[in-house]
Backbone as JSON Lines, residues from 0, in Angstrom:
{"i":0,"aa":"M","n":[3.74,1.78,25.55],"ca":[2.5,1.89,26.28],"c":[1.36,2.21,25.3]}
{"i":1,"aa":"E","n":[0.22,1.58,25.5],"ca":[-0.94,1.8,24.63],"c":[-1.5,3.2,24.83]}
{"i":2,"aa":"K","n":[-1.66,3.9,23.72],"ca":[-2.24,5.24,23.75],"c":[-3.6,5.2,23.09]}
{"i":3,"aa":"P","n":[-4.67,5.59,23.79],"ca":[-5.99,5.59,23.17],"c":[-6.05,6.62,22.04]}
{"i":4,"aa":"F","n":[-6.59,6.18,20.9],"ca":[-6.68,7.1,19.76],"c":[-7.91,6.81,18.93]}
{"i":5,"aa":"A","n":[-8.28,7.83,18.15],"ca":[-9.37,7.71,17.18],"c":[-8.75,7.71,15.78]}
{"i":6,"aa":"L","n":[-9.44,7.08,14.87],"ca":[-9.03,7.05,13.47],"c":[-10.12,7.69,12.63]}
{"i":7,"aa":"V","n":[-9.75,8.69,11.84],"ca":[-10.67,9.33,10.9],"c":[-10.23,8.93,9.5]}
{"i":8,"aa":"I","n":[-11.15,8.38,8.72],"ca":[-10.85,7.97,7.35],"c":[-11.74,8.73,6.38]}
{"i":9,"aa":"P","n":[-11.18,9.75,5.7],"ca":[-11.96,10.44,4.67],"c":[-12.14,9.51,3.46]}
{"i":10,"aa":"A","n":[-13.37,9.27,3.06],"ca":[-13.68,8.38,1.94],"c":[-14.85,8.94,1.13]}
{"i":11,"aa":"A","n":[-14.85,10.26,0.96],"ca":[-15.99,10.9,0.29],"c":[-15.65,11.42,-1.1]}
{"i":12,"aa":"G","n":[-14.49,11.05,-1.61],"ca":[-14.09,11.53,-2.93],"c":[-14.92,10.9,-4.04]}
{"i":13,"aa":"S","n":[-14.81,11.49,-5.21],"ca":[-15.6,11.03,-6.35],"c":[-14.87,10.02,-7.23]}
{"i":14,"aa":"G","n":[-13.55,9.96,-7.15],"ca":[-12.79,9.07,-8.02],"c":[-12.75,9.55,-9.45]}
{"i":15,"aa":"R","n":[-13.01,10.83,-9.65],"ca":[-13.08,11.43,-10.98],"c":[-11.81,11.18,-11.79]}
{"i":16,"aa":"R","n":[-10.64,11.35,-11.18],"ca":[-9.38,11.18,-11.93],"c":[-9.17,9.75,-12.37]}
{"i":17,"aa":"M","n":[-9.75,8.8,-11.66],"ca":[-9.59,7.4,-12.01],"c":[-10.47,7.03,-13.2]}
{"i":18,"aa":"G","n":[-11.48,7.82,-13.45],"ca":[-12.33,7.56,-14.61],"c":[-13.31,6.43,-14.43]}
{"i":19,"aa":"T","n":[-13.69,6.14,-13.19],"ca":[-14.68,5.08,-12.94],"c":[-15.91,5.71,-12.3]}
{"i":20,"aa":"E","n":[-17.03,5.06,-12.45],"ca":[-18.25,5.55,-11.81],"c":[-18.23,5.27,-10.32]}
{"i":21,"aa":"T","n":[-17.54,4.2,-9.93],"ca":[-17.42,3.84,-8.52],"c":[-16.21,4.55,-7.93]}
{"i":22,"aa":"P","n":[-16.37,5.27,-6.82],"ca":[-15.22,5.91,-6.18],"c":[-14.17,4.88,-5.75]}
{"i":23,"aa":"K","n":[-12.9,5.25,-5.76],"ca":[-11.8,4.34,-5.43],"c":[-11.99,3.57,-4.13]}
{"i":24,"aa":"P","n":[-12.45,4.2,-3.04],"ca":[-12.58,3.42,-1.81],"c":[-13.53,2.23,-1.92]}
{"i":25,"aa":"F","n":[-14.42,2.27,-2.91],"ca":[-15.45,1.24,-3.03],"c":[-15.2,0.27,-4.18]}
{"i":26,"aa":"L","n":[-14.03,0.37,-4.81],"ca":[-13.64,-0.62,-5.81],"c":[-13.22,-1.89,-5.08]}
{"i":27,"aa":"T","n":[-13.5,-3.02,-5.67],"ca":[-13.19,-4.3,-5.04],"c":[-11.82,-4.79,-5.49]}
{"i":28,"aa":"V","n":[-11.04,-5.19,-4.49],"ca":[-9.72,-5.79,-4.72],"c":[-9.65,-7.03,-3.84]}
{"i":29,"aa":"G","n":[-9.53,-8.19,-4.45],"ca":[-9.44,-9.42,-3.66],"c":[-10.65,-9.68,-2.79]}
{"i":30,"aa":"K","n":[-11.83,-9.52,-3.32],"ca":[-13.12,-9.81,-2.66],"c":[-13.53,-8.8,-1.59]}
{"i":31,"aa":"R","n":[-12.73,-7.74,-1.38],"ca":[-13.1,-6.69,-0.43],"c":[-12.9,-5.34,-1.08]}
{"i":32,"aa":"M","n":[-13.67,-4.39,-0.61],"ca":[-13.5,-3.03,-1.1],"c":[-12.22,-2.44,-0.51]}
{"i":33,"aa":"V","n":[-11.61,-1.53,-1.24],"ca":[-10.35,-0.91,-0.81],"c":[-10.51,-0.3,0.59]}
{"i":34,"aa":"L","n":[-11.6,0.4,0.82],"ca":[-11.84,1.01,2.13],"c":[-11.89,-0.05,3.23]}
{"i":35,"aa":"E","n":[-12.48,-1.18,2.95],"ca":[-12.53,-2.26,3.94],"c":[-11.12,-2.74,4.27]}
{"i":36,"aa":"H","n":[-10.27,-2.9,3.27],"ca":[-8.87,-3.27,3.51],"c":[-8.2,-2.23,4.4]}
{"i":37,"aa":"T","n":[-8.45,-0.96,4.14],"ca":[-7.84,0.12,4.91],"c":[-8.28,0.05,6.37]}
{"i":38,"aa":"V","n":[-9.58,-0.09,6.6],"ca":[-10.08,-0.18,7.97],"c":[-9.43,-1.36,8.69]}
{"i":39,"aa":"R","n":[-9.39,-2.5,8.04],"ca":[-8.84,-3.71,8.67],"c":[-7.36,-3.55,9.02]}
{"i":40,"aa":"A","n":[-6.63,-2.72,8.29],"ca":[-5.21,-2.49,8.59],"c":[-5.01,-1.87,9.97]}
{"i":41,"aa":"F","n":[-6.03,-1.22,10.5],"ca":[-5.92,-0.54,11.79],"c":[-6.5,-1.33,12.96]}
{"i":42,"aa":"L","n":[-7.26,-2.36,12.7],"ca":[-8.01,-3.03,13.76],"c":[-7.14,-3.68,14.84]}
{"i":43,"aa":"S","n":[-5.93,-4.07,14.51],"ca":[-5.08,-4.73,15.5],"c":[-4.1,-3.77,16.18]}
{"i":44,"aa":"I","n":[-4.23,-2.48,15.91],"ca":[-3.32,-1.52,16.53],"c":[-3.8,-1.21,17.95]}
{"i":45,"aa":"P","n":[-2.95,-1.46,18.94],"ca":[-3.35,-1.21,20.32],"c":[-3.74,0.26,20.55]}
{"i":46,"aa":"G","n":[-4.81,0.45,21.29],"ca":[-5.26,1.8,21.63],"c":[-6.39,2.32,20.76]}
{"i":47,"aa":"L","n":[-6.71,1.62,19.68],"ca":[-7.78,2.09,18.8],"c":[-9.12,2.04,19.54]}
{"i":48,"aa":"K","n":[-9.75,3.19,19.71],"ca":[-11.01,3.27,20.46],"c":[-12.2,3.66,19.59]}
{"i":49,"aa":"Q","n":[-11.94,4.38,18.5],"ca":[-13.04,4.84,17.65],"c":[-12.55,4.95,16.21]}
{"i":50,"aa":"I","n":[-13.41,4.53,15.29],"ca":[-13.16,4.73,13.86],"c":[-14.29,5.59,13.34]}
{"i":51,"aa":"V","n":[-13.92,6.67,12.65],"ca":[-14.9,7.55,12.01],"c":[-14.63,7.49,10.51]}
{"i":52,"aa":"V","n":[-15.58,6.95,9.77],"ca":[-15.48,6.93,8.3],"c":[-16.36,8.05,7.78]}
{"i":53,"aa":"V","n":[-15.78,8.88,6.93],"ca":[-16.51,10.01,6.34],"c":[-16.7,9.68,4.87]}
{"i":54,"aa":"T","n":[-17.95,9.58,4.44],"ca":[-18.21,9.17,3.06],"c":[-19.4,9.91,2.47]}
{"i":55,"aa":"K","n":[-19.65,9.65,1.22],"ca":[-20.78,10.26,0.52],"c":[-22.09,9.61,0.94]}
{"i":56,"aa":"G","n":[-23.15,10.37,0.82],"ca":[-24.47,9.92,1.23],"c":[-24.88,8.57,0.7]}
{"i":57,"aa":"E","n":[-24.59,8.29,-0.57],"ca":[-25.04,7.02,-1.15],"c":[-24.29,5.8,-0.61]}
{"i":58,"aa":"W","n":[-23.18,6.02,0.08],"ca":[-22.4,4.93,0.64],"c":[-22.57,4.77,2.15]}
{"i":59,"aa":"L","n":[-23.27,5.68,2.79],"ca":[-23.41,5.67,4.25],"c":[-23.99,4.36,4.78]}
{"i":60,"aa":"D","n":[-25.09,3.91,4.2],"ca":[-25.75,2.7,4.7],"c":[-24.86,1.47,4.56]}
{"i":61,"aa":"L","n":[-24.17,1.33,3.44],"ca":[-23.27,0.2,3.25],"c":[-22.18,0.21,4.32]}
{"i":62,"aa":"V","n":[-21.52,1.34,4.49],"ca":[-20.4,1.42,5.44],"c":[-20.9,1.18,6.87]}
{"i":63,"aa":"R","n":[-22.07,1.61,7.18],"ca":[-22.62,1.36,8.52],"c":[-22.76,-0.13,8.8]}
{"i":64,"aa":"T","n":[-23.03,-0.94,7.77],"ca":[-23.18,-2.39,7.97],"c":[-21.86,-3.05,8.35]}
{"i":65,"aa":"W","n":[-20.76,-2.4,8.11],"ca":[-19.46,-2.98,8.43],"c":[-19.23,-3.07,9.93]}
{"i":66,"aa":"R","n":[-20.09,-2.47,10.71],"ca":[-19.99,-2.55,12.16],"c":[-19.92,-4.0,12.61]}
{"i":67,"aa":"D","n":[-20.53,-4.88,11.85],"ca":[-20.59,-6.31,12.2],"c":[-19.22,-6.94,12.38]}
{"i":68,"aa":"W","n":[-18.22,-6.5,11.63],"ca":[-16.89,-7.13,11.73],"c":[-15.85,-6.26,12.43]}
{"i":69,"aa":"V","n":[-16.26,-5.1,12.91],"ca":[-15.36,-4.26,13.7],"c":[-15.49,-4.7,15.16]}
{"i":70,"aa":"P","n":[-14.36,-4.86,15.86],"ca":[-14.45,-5.31,17.26],"c":[-15.38,-4.43,18.09]}
{"i":71,"aa":"E","n":[-16.12,-5.06,18.98],"ca":[-17.11,-4.36,19.79],"c":[-16.49,-3.24,20.63]}
{"i":72,"aa":"A","n":[-15.24,-3.41,21.03],"ca":[-14.57,-2.41,21.86],"c":[-14.23,-1.13,21.1]}
{"i":73,"aa":"V","n":[-14.33,-1.17,19.77],"ca":[-14.03,-0.01,18.93],"c":[-15.35,0.62,18.49]}
{"i":74,"aa":"E","n":[-15.54,1.88,18.83],"ca":[-16.76,2.56,18.39],"c":[-16.69,2.79,16.88]}
{"i":75,"aa":"W","n":[-17.79,2.52,16.21],"ca":[-17.89,2.64,14.75],"c":[-18.82,3.8,14.43]}
{"i":76,"aa":"T","n":[-18.28,4.84,13.81],"ca":[-19.04,6.03,13.49],"c":[-18.92,6.3,11.99]}
{"i":77,"aa":"V","n":[-20.04,6.56,11.33],"ca":[-20.04,6.86,9.91],"c":[-20.8,8.17,9.72]}
{"i":78,"aa":"V","n":[-20.15,9.13,9.06],"ca":[-20.77,10.44,8.85],"c":[-20.64,10.85,7.39]}
{"i":79,"aa":"A","n":[-21.52,11.74,6.98],"ca":[-21.49,12.26,5.62],"c":[-20.36,13.25,5.44]}
{"i":80,"aa":"G","n":[-19.73,13.2,4.29],"ca":[-18.63,14.09,3.99],"c":[-19.08,15.43,3.45]}
{"i":81,"aa":"G","n":[-18.11,16.31,3.29],"ca":[-18.39,17.64,2.77],"c":[-18.05,17.76,1.29]}
{"i":82,"aa":"H","n":[-18.14,18.97,0.79],"ca":[-17.9,19.22,-0.63],"c":[-16.43,19.02,-1.0]}
{"i":83,"aa":"E","n":[-15.53,19.47,-0.13],"ca":[-14.09,19.33,-0.35],"c":[-13.51,18.39,0.7]}
{"i":84,"aa":"R","n":[-12.3,17.88,0.42],"ca":[-11.65,16.96,1.36],"c":[-11.51,17.59,2.75]}
{"i":85,"aa":"A","n":[-11.11,18.85,2.81],"ca":[-10.95,19.53,4.1],"c":[-12.26,19.56,4.87]}
{"i":86,"aa":"D","n":[-13.37,19.74,4.16],"ca":[-14.68,19.72,4.81],"c":[-14.98,18.33,5.39]}
{"i":87,"aa":"S","n":[-14.61,17.3,4.65],"ca":[-14.84,15.93,5.12],"c":[-14.0,15.63,6.36]}
{"i":88,"aa":"V","n":[-12.75,16.06,6.34],"ca":[-11.9,15.86,7.51],"c":[-12.48,16.59,8.72]}
{"i":89,"aa":"E","n":[-12.97,17.8,8.5],"ca":[-13.59,18.56,9.57],"c":[-14.81,17.82,10.13]}
{"i":90,"aa":"Q","n":[-15.63,17.26,9.25],"ca":[-16.81,16.48,9.68],"c":[-16.37,15.28,10.52]}
{"i":91,"aa":"G","n":[-15.31,14.61,10.08],"ca":[-14.79,13.46,10.82],"c":[-14.27,13.85,12.19]}
{"i":92,"aa":"L","n":[-13.51,14.94,12.24],"ca":[-12.96,15.4,13.53],"c":[-14.08,15.79,14.49]}
{"i":93,"aa":"A","n":[-15.14,16.37,13.96],"ca":[-16.27,16.78,14.8],"c":[-16.97,15.56,15.43]}
{"i":94,"aa":"A","n":[-16.84,14.39,14.8],"ca":[-17.5,13.18,15.3],"c":[-16.65,12.4,16.3]}
{"i":95,"aa":"V","n":[-15.39,12.81,16.47],"ca":[-14.5,12.12,17.42],"c":[-14.88,12.49,18.84]}
{"i":96,"aa":"H","n":[-14.9,11.49,19.73],"ca":[-15.18,11.75,21.14],"c":[-14.17,12.72,21.71]}
{"i":97,"aa":"K","n":[-14.64,13.66,22.47],"ca":[-13.78,14.69,23.05],"c":[-12.73,14.11,23.99]}
{"i":98,"aa":"K","n":[-12.99,12.94,24.57],"ca":[-12.03,12.33,25.48],"c":[-10.8,11.78,24.74]}
{"i":99,"aa":"L","n":[-10.91,11.62,23.43],"ca":[-9.78,11.13,22.63],"c":[-9.05,12.31,22.0]}
{"i":100,"aa":"N","n":[-7.87,12.59,22.5],"ca":[-7.15,13.74,21.95],"c":[-5.98,13.33,21.06]}
{"i":101,"aa":"L","n":[-5.84,12.05,20.81],"ca":[-4.87,11.56,19.84],"c":[-5.68,11.01,18.67]}
{"i":102,"aa":"I","n":[-5.49,11.6,17.5],"ca":[-6.31,11.27,16.34],"c":[-5.42,11.01,15.13]}
{"i":103,"aa":"A","n":[-5.64,9.88,14.48],"ca":[-4.97,9.56,13.22],"c":[-5.95,9.85,12.09]}
{"i":104,"aa":"I","n":[-5.48,10.53,11.07],"ca":[-6.28,10.75,9.86],"c":[-5.57,9.99,8.74]}
{"i":105,"aa":"H","n":[-6.29,9.07,8.12],"ca":[-5.67,8.2,7.12],"c":[-6.54,8.1,5.87]}
{"i":106,"aa":"D","n":[-5.92,8.24,4.72],"ca":[-6.6,8.19,3.44],"c":[-7.25,6.83,3.2]}
{"i":107,"aa":"A","n":[-8.47,6.84,2.72],"ca":[-9.24,5.62,2.51],"c":[-8.62,4.66,1.51]}
{"i":108,"aa":"V","n":[-7.81,5.15,0.6],"ca":[-7.28,4.28,-0.45],"c":[-5.78,3.99,-0.25]}
{"i":109,"aa":"R","n":[-5.37,3.93,1.0],"ca":[-3.98,3.57,1.34],"c":[-4.01,2.4,2.33]}
{"i":110,"aa":"P","n":[-4.38,1.2,1.85],"ca":[-4.57,0.08,2.77],"c":[-3.29,-0.63,3.22]}
{"i":111,"aa":"F","n":[-2.16,-0.29,2.65],"ca":[-0.95,-1.06,2.94],"c":[-0.05,-0.42,3.99]}
{"i":112,"aa":"V","n":[-0.63,0.34,4.88],"ca":[0.12,0.95,5.96],"c":[0.42,-0.12,7.02]}
{"i":113,"aa":"S","n":[1.61,-0.05,7.59],"ca":[1.97,-1.06,8.59],"c":[1.62,-0.6,10.0]}
{"i":114,"aa":"Q","n":[1.35,-1.57,10.85],"ca":[1.06,-1.28,12.25],"c":[2.25,-0.58,12.89]}
{"i":115,"aa":"E","n":[3.46,-1.01,12.55],"ca":[4.65,-0.4,13.13],"c":[4.77,1.07,12.76]}
{"i":116,"aa":"S","n":[4.47,1.42,11.52],"ca":[4.54,2.82,11.08],"c":[3.5,3.67,11.78]}
{"i":117,"aa":"V","n":[2.29,3.16,11.89],"ca":[1.22,3.91,12.55],"c":[1.56,4.1,14.02]}
{"i":118,"aa":"T","n":[2.01,3.04,14.68],"ca":[2.36,3.14,16.1],"c":[3.48,4.15,16.32]}
{"i":119,"aa":"A","n":[4.5,4.13,15.47],"ca":[5.6,5.09,15.6],"c":[5.08,6.52,15.41]}
{"i":120,"aa":"C","n":[4.19,6.72,14.47],"ca":[3.63,8.05,14.21],"c":[2.78,8.51,15.4]}
{"i":121,"aa":"L","n":[1.97,7.61,15.94],"ca":[1.15,7.95,17.1],"c":[2.03,8.29,18.31]}
{"i":122,"aa":"D","n":[3.09,7.51,18.5],"ca":[4.02,7.79,19.61],"c":[4.62,9.19,19.46]}
{"i":123,"aa":"R","n":[5.04,9.52,18.26],"ca":[5.65,10.83,18.01],"c":[4.62,11.94,18.21]}
{"i":124,"aa":"A","n":[3.41,11.74,17.74],"ca":[2.35,12.74,17.91],"c":[2.03,12.94,19.39]}
{"i":125,"aa":"A","n":[2.04,11.87,20.16],"ca":[1.76,11.98,21.59],"c":[2.87,12.77,22.29]}
{"i":126,"aa":"E","n":[4.09,12.63,21.8],"ca":[5.24,13.35,22.39],"c":[5.26,14.83,22.02]}
{"i":127,"aa":"T","n":[4.97,15.12,20.76],"ca":[5.19,16.47,20.24],"c":[3.92,17.27,19.96]}
{"i":128,"aa":"G","n":[2.79,16.6,19.93],"ca":[1.54,17.29,19.63],"c":[1.02,17.06,18.22]}
{"i":129,"aa":"A","n":[1.9,16.59,17.31],"ca":[1.48,16.31,15.94],"c":[2.6,15.52,15.24]}
{"i":130,"aa":"A","n":[2.22,14.73,14.25],"ca":[3.19,13.99,13.45],"c":[2.55,13.62,12.13]}
{"i":131,"aa":"I","n":[3.39,13.46,11.12],"ca":[2.92,13.04,9.79],"c":[3.7,11.79,9.4]}
{"i":132,"aa":"L","n":[2.98,10.77,8.97],"ca":[3.59,9.54,8.48],"c":[3.8,9.69,6.98]}
{"i":133,"aa":"A","n":[5.03,9.54,6.55],"ca":[5.35,9.66,5.13],"c":[6.52,8.71,4.8]}
{"i":134,"aa":"I","n":[6.61,8.36,3.55],"ca":[7.75,7.58,3.09],"c":[8.37,8.32,1.91]}
{"i":135,"aa":"P","n":[9.66,8.13,1.69],"ca":[10.31,8.82,0.57],"c":[9.74,8.39,-0.78]}
{"i":136,"aa":"V","n":[9.7,9.31,-1.71],"ca":[9.27,9.01,-3.07],"c":[10.38,8.24,-3.76]}
{"i":137,"aa":"R","n":[10.0,7.23,-4.53],"ca":[11.01,6.44,-5.25],"c":[11.08,6.89,-6.69]}
């Protein structure tokens, strides 16, 4: 059964460890930015009602333009991030509609998540109140 949910994507990091001036979510891979690939991975998941992207001030306007390719039925929200990752997640959660009590939080630079994995995680979270999607380290 389709469960309505919101997606929060923290994308406000600096990419300092990568050693590039451009943060990882905004690096281009295959003609699209990594963050764009990540967002698109969720668009076909049944129940998606809102996407909240949390990013740095200088990227807000660019990310807002992506509304053009997000389905009209999905609300597109872009907010400024905080100083630390936890602050950014908090900002994202604050922007989620109160009517949506199932929320997925997904890292901006993990675009290869499968619909099946996300759906299984959402199902488990709906049953138990919370769930974490993880795969074993190789």
